[in-house]
N, C-alpha and C positions, 0 to 999 in steps of 0.2 A: 742653126737655130731657125725656127718657122718666123718669118716676118708678119707683122700684123696686117690684117687685109685693109686696103684702101679704097674708098669710093671715089668716084671721079668728081673733081671739084663742083661740078653742076648739081651733081645728086646729093653731095654732102651739104652743099649749101642749103638746098630745100629742106633735107631732113633736119639740120641742126635749127632751122628757123621754126620748127613746129612748136606752138604752145603746149602741145600735149608732152606729158612727161614720159618719156621712154629711152631706153639705152640699148645698144646693140653689143653683143659679146661676141668673143671668139675664145676657144680654148686654144691656149698656146703654151707648150712645153708643161702640160698637166695644171695649168692656172688659168682662171677665168680672167682675159684681159679686155678691157674695155675698148671698143672699136669707135664709138660716137656716142654723144649724148645730146639730147634735143634741149631748146631753150627753157622748155617745160620742166625737164628734169633738173637743169641747173638751178632754176628757181626753186623747186622742191627740196633740193638738198641744202639750200641756204649758203652755198659757197659764193665767193666773191665774183668768180670766173669760171669759164668752161675749163680752162687749163687747171685751175685749181680743184675743180669737181672730179676731173679725169684723174688728176694725181691721187685724190683721197680714194677713188674706185680701184686703182690699181695697186695701192700700197696698203690700205686699212679699209676694205670694204664695208666692213660691218662695225666701224667705229662708234656710231651712233644708234646701233641697234640695240633693243633691250637685251641685256645679258641673258634673261630667262628665254629669249628666242633666238639668240645668235647661232647657237651650234645648230639647232633645227633648221634654220634657213639656209645656213651655209651649206649644210650637207644636201639640202633640197635642191639648192641653186648649182652645186657642182654636178649632181646626178643628171639635172637637166642639160647643162652646158656640154656635158661628156656624152649626152646621147642616151644615157641609161633610161631617163624619162623623156617622153616624147613632147610633153606639155608642161607647162609651169603654172601653178596656182597656189601662192603662198600669201598668207595673212599673219602679220607680226606687228610689233610696236616699234616705232623708230622716231627719231627727232633730228631736225636739222640743227646745224651748229648754233643758230641764234635762238633756239627755242628750249625753254625750260622743262616742258612737258612731253611726254611721249604721245605721238600720234598713231592712230591705227592706219596702217599701210596695206592695201590690197595690190598684189602684183601678179600679173598674168602673163605668160609668154609662150612663144612657139618658134620652131627652127625654120629658117629660110635657106635656100641654096642660090649662091649668086651664079651669074652666067658661066663664070669661068670654074665652078664647081666647089667654092669655098662654102662650108657649112658655118652659118652664124645663127645666133639666138637673139631675138628680139623680145624685150619685156617692158611691158606699160605698167605705170605706177598709178595707184590713186590714192589721195590723202583723204580718207573716210570721216576723220575728225575735223578737218579744217573747217567746213562752213558750219555756221550756227544757225543758218536759215533753211536747215533742211526740212522738207515737207515730212509730215509724219511717217509715210511708208518707206522714206530713205533712212529716217532715224531708227526704224525697226531693222532696216538691214544693217546699220552701223552695230546696233546691240546683238543681231545675229553673228555678224562678223568677230565681235569681241568674244561672244561665247564660243565660238569656234576656235579662236586662239587659245583660250583657257583649256578648252578640251585637248587640243593638240599638245600643249604644254605638258598635260597631265599624262596623255598616252605616251609620249616620248619619254617622259622621266622615267616610265617603267621599264625602258627597254634601251634608252641611250645615255650618253654622259653628256652632260650641258657643256662641259669645257671643251671637248674635242669634237663632239658630233658622232663619235664611234659607239658601237654597242657596248653597255655596261656588262659586268661580269656575269650576271644572271642570264642576261640574253645571250651572251657568248657560249655559255654552258649548252644552250638550247641549240644554237646554230651549230657549234662543233659536234654534237651528238648526231644531228642529222647529216651533216657533211661527211663524218666519219663512217658512218653506214654506206653512204653512196661510194666514196673512196674505196672501201674495202670490197663492196661488190664489183667495182671495176678493176680490182687487183692492184689497187695503189695503196702505198703506205701513207696514213695520216701523220702529220708532224705538228708540234706545237713550238712556238718560238716565244721566248720570254726576253724582253728588251728594257734596258734602262741606260740612261747616260751616265757618263763618267763625271763625278765631281759637279753634281747639280748644285749642292749647297754653296759651293765656292762662286758659281756663276751668279746664284741669286744674291749673294753677298756684293759681288763687284757690280751688276747691273741693275739688281731690283727685282721684286719678285714680278712686277708686270712685265718686263723683259723675259723672265724665266717662263711665266705663263704662255707668252707669245712662242717661244722655242718649244714648248710642249705642244701647243696647238699646231704648230708647223710640222711636227713630227707626226701628228695624227694624221694631217692631210696627206703627208707623204706615204704613210702606211696605206691610206685608202687608196692611193694611186698605185702603188706596188701589188698589194695583196687583194684589194677590194674592201669596202668599208664593212660588209658582212662577214669579213674573216678577221676582224680586228676587234680589240677591247682595249679601253683605258682602264687599267686596273687601279691607279691611284698616282698621285704624285708625277714622277716621270717614268713611271713603270707601265709598260704595254704588254698585251699578249696577242699571239697571231696563230691562225692555223693555215696550213696549206698541204700541198703534195710533197711527199719526201723527194720525188725526182726533181722537184722544180724549186726548191727551198735555196740551193746555192746560187742559182741564177738571180732568184729574187734578192737575196740579201747581197749579193754583188751589185746590183741595181740600186738598191736601197743605200748602201755604203756610199756608192758614187754619186748620189743624189743628194747627200746630206748638206752639202755646201751651199746648195739652192735655196734652203730655207732661212728664215730669219735673217735675211740680207748677208748670210754667209757668217753671222756670229752664232757659231753651233758649237757642240760638244761631241766627243767620240761616243760611240754607240757600242754596248756590249749586248751580246745576242746569245742565248742559251737555248740548245735545241733538244727536243727530245722526240725520237722516232717512236711512234706506238706499236706495239707488237700485236700480233693477229688477235682481235676480239678485246684487246685492252683498251677502252676508249674512254676510260675515267677521266674526265676533264680536269678535276682537281688534282688528281695524282699527276696527270700528264704537266699541268702547269707548275706543279711543286717541284718536279724534277727538272724541267727547263730552267726555273728560277734558280735551282741548286747549280746547274752548269753556268748560269749567267754569273751567280755569285762568284764563281770559281775564278772569274776575271778580274775580279776588285783588284784595285791598285795599278791597272794598267790603263795608260792615258792614248790607247789607239783604239780604233774601231775593230772589234775581233768577234769571233764566233766561236763557240765551245759546244761540242756534242757531249750529252749525258752520256757517261762510261761507267765501268765497274769501280774505278776508284772514287768516282763521285757518290756512287751508291754506297760505298763502304762509309764515306764521310758523313752520309744521311744517317746511317745506322749508328755511327758514332755519336752523332748529334742528338739522336733519340735516346742514346744510352745515357748521355750526360745529364739531359733534362729530365729523364725519369729518375734518376739517382741522385740529384743535386741536394735535394733536401737531407736525405740519407747521409750523403758525405759529409755534410756539416754536422749533423746530429751526432754521427758516429767518428767524426775527426779524421776522416780520409783525407781532408784538405787541412793542410799544416803550413805554419809560416816558417819559410827559411830566411837566415838573414845573411846578408853581405856587408862586411865591413868597409868603411870609407874613410881614407886617412888624409893627413896633411902631408904634403909632398916634402915639405921644408923639415919636419920634426918626425915624420912617421908616426905620429900619434893617431890613434883612432878618434875621429870626430864626430861620426855618424854612422847608421847602419840603413839599409834598406831592407824592408820585409818583403818577400816575395811568395806568392801562393804557389804550393805544390800539391797536387792531387795524386795521392797514393792509392791507387784502386787495388781492391783485393782480387779483381780479375785480370785487369790489364796492366798492373804495375803502375810505374810513374808517368802520369799523363802530363805534357808539357802544357805551360799556361797557354801558348798559342792556339791549343787544341780545344780549351774549354772556356777562356775568357771572351773571344769574340761571340761565341754562342750565347753565353749569358748576357752579353751586353746587347745583342740584337733582340733578345726576348725581353729586356727591360727587368732583368732580375740580378743584375751584376752587383746593385747595391746592397743586397743580402750577403754576398760573398765579401764585400768591401767592409761591411759593419762586423762580419765574423772575424775578419783579418784585424780590424782595429781591436777588438776584444782579445785576439792572442798577443797583440803587441803590449796591451795592458798588463796581461797575465805574465809575460815575459819580464816586463819592467818590475813588477812586484817580486818575482823571482830573483832578479838582480839585487833589489835592495835588501832581501833576505840573506843574500851572500856577500852584502857589503861591496857590491860591485856599483862604481859610479855610474849614473845614467847619462846617455848620450842620445841625442834626437835621433828618431826613427821615421824614415819616410815611408809613406805607403802611397802606391799609385791608385788614383781614383779616376772614373770616367765623368766627363761632365754631365753625362746622363744619369748619374747618381743623384745628381741635384734636381733633376726635373722629377724623379721618383719619389723623392722624400726630403724633408728638411735635414740633409746631411750634416751640415755645420752643427745645428742644435743637438742633434744625436751624438756626434763626436764630443762636442763640449760637455754634455751631461755625462758621457761614460768616463770621460778625463777627470771630470770634477768629483764625480762620486768615487773613483779611485784614489782620489788624492794626489794626482800627478799633473804637475804644472803643463799646460797646454803647450808650452815652447818645445816640449819634447816629442810632439807629434808633428811632422812636416807632411804637406799635402803635395803630391807629384801629380801634375797635370799633363798628359800627353800633347805634344804639338798638334796632332790631328784634331784636337778639340778646338782650335783657332780657326781651321777651314769649316768645321761643322756648325759652331754656333758663336761668332765672336762677341756678340754683346752678352751672352750667358757668361761667357769666360771672364769677361771684365767684371761682371758681377760677383762671381765666385771668388775672383783674386782679393776684390775689395772686402767682402764678406769674411772670407778667412783670415785676412789681415786683422780686421777689427776684432776677431774672436781669440786673436792670439795665436794663431797657426802660421807657420812658414809655408811659403808656396814657392815650389820648384817648377821649372818648366822642363819636363822630360823629353828626350829624344830630339833635341834641337839639331837640325840638319838632316831629319829623315824624310821629311816630306814638303812642306811648304816654306822652309826656312827663308827669312829675310831679316836682315839686320833691322828693318822697320819694324818687326815684331817686338824688339827690345825697347823701342821708343813708344809703342802704343800700350804695352802692358807692363805693370811693375812686377816682377819676380825677384825672390829673395836670392834665387841662384838659377843658372841655366846649366842643364846636363848636356855636354856635346855627344851627340850620338856616336857610336864605336865606328860607323861609316867613315867619319872624319879620320880616325886613327888608321882604317885601313888605306886612305888614300895616301896617308904619310909614307907608306911602303913602296909607292909608285917611284920608278927611277928617275921620272923627269923633274923631281923635287916641287911640282906644283902643289901636291898635297899638303906637305910641310909648310910651304908659303902661305896657303890658305888658312890653316890651324893657327900659324902664328899671327896672321893679320886679325883673325877674329879674337883671339886671346888679347892682342894689343889694344882692340877696340873697347872689349869690355873692361878691361882695366882702365883705361882712360874714362870710360862712362861709369865706373864703380860699380860694376856688375860682377857678382861672384860667379866663378866657372867650377864645374865638376867634369872630368873626362871619365867616362865609363868604357869599359872593355879593354882596359890596359892590360897587356900581357907580357911585355917584355921591358927589360931595364932601360933599354935605348928610348922606347917610348916615354917611359916615366920621366927619364932626365930630360928629354925634349920639352915635355910639358912644364916641367918644373922650372927650366931656363927661362921658358916664355910666360911665366906667371900664372899658371892655373893653379886655383885654390885648394882644390880637393882631387881626390884619385882613387878609382874603384875599379877592380878587375880580378881576374885570376892570379896576376902577380902577387897580389896582397892577400887575397882570399877568395874561396868559392862561396856560393849560397850553402849554408849549413843549418840543420836543424837546431831547436832552441837548445838540446843538450849539449851538443857538441860546441856550440857558442858559449854556452856557460862555462864549459870546461876549458875553453881558450883563455877566458877572462880570468878564471881562478889562477891560471898559471902565469897570467901577465897582468896582475893587479896594479902595477906601475904604470901600464898602459904606454910604456915607450919602448918596447920591444917588438917592432912591427916589421923589421928588415924581411924580405921574402925567404932568405935562407933559414930563417928562424920559424917560419910559418909552415912549411912543408915537411 
């Protein structure tokens, strides 16, 4: 690691004593490091000491810069310090720590070469706002400089992102189109990389949005270093796009991944990178970004920095996604989507206590589509709520059919995404449907997946509270699948938690730790008076173990598979007493 340049004590003393505000910088490890600041600069900064001033400049250089100017000036400063621009001439608004109002700052700089060949950057600063006794011609200068700032802001806003200083997507399209033609003429393959962080929502929840924004800005600076500012774009949130030469991208990604820990003081997240190599003449940036993003999305759920090249399998998934979205409305209107029901039993008595309603898309062309194929797509597109309201209506119709057949009702659980509650007043819509059908609300249970805790904890707490007030039960689904912590159970009130079947799979390990873990969780929930349901139960051994350790309910193939309404009704007609639910009687 390169050491910062040091002046001789005599020279440093003279420079530091200057009343003229200036600072000397050196580019070290891709960062602008402060080598020296004058007394005039310390006074301008408003910091209490030279050391405090240098610390601020080295850790948070643009803390007091007007946010509307920060990205522009930061990019301009980096380009100057790195030698891309020979001279520096920046006008922006900033304020000292003690000032309430922004002052107009005019900074000018040039490069110098020390006797031993070290390249430094010297920048002089002038506070154009400070003096109220400016003569008229200087007031006109200040006014002109202010107009310059406003013009620069407007011009940059058309092409660059304020947060990161990188090109926006509109400008990125223009830059990529030109670069792709040049690469092609040189016999090179243009490549687009789509990047995003893993678990950004969890990071924001844990550290706050300000820290999250700094993490995003840090990645923007790192991308500028590795690929060059004019080859990158900030798409939005924690998403970025980059173009480069196909032959160089592996080396550049290696450098990017290796340098991640150097940003945001090491408090970083893994990075996913999707890659699309453009074929000859196919330089449509929108299509290239879409395909690179599809490859990036393929890495969801992985908590390590990885890359994925767009391939035929992903191409098929895109085609399937388009088919699902194009046919979703028709699938509901023509009832290709059906509710399948799986019974839930009391391990002590074997009686059916509840059911879970599961969506099945039976397509006339493709046959049965797995929920994993269409639910994430609908959720990402923000239209899953339409499916969930459709499912609620199917549940209500099934309950009416049971009543006509003299079959006692049991509560039915329905999986909802927390995004449903952002899209519409879901609780109000469900309440009205249940009330209009004349069915008590207690017969509908809302299941929320554990993923919702990581995505929006505050919204989840609100959902739980409002569901309870409306008379709906609330279950936590898939406990143990992602972010599980027993702390969840102390922070949120669920009527029941469903142990993910991954827990049951750990019970099969020979070391016995899986069984010990399940037993400990059940012991804790029993003492905390939290009801539990184990899903995915397939063997009598599993059922007996869970029963012995106090699980309240069991669900799985041992007792029943998900069935369409007709099969479910037929089963109930043959078991109206609801006490013959042994596995050998169900198969």
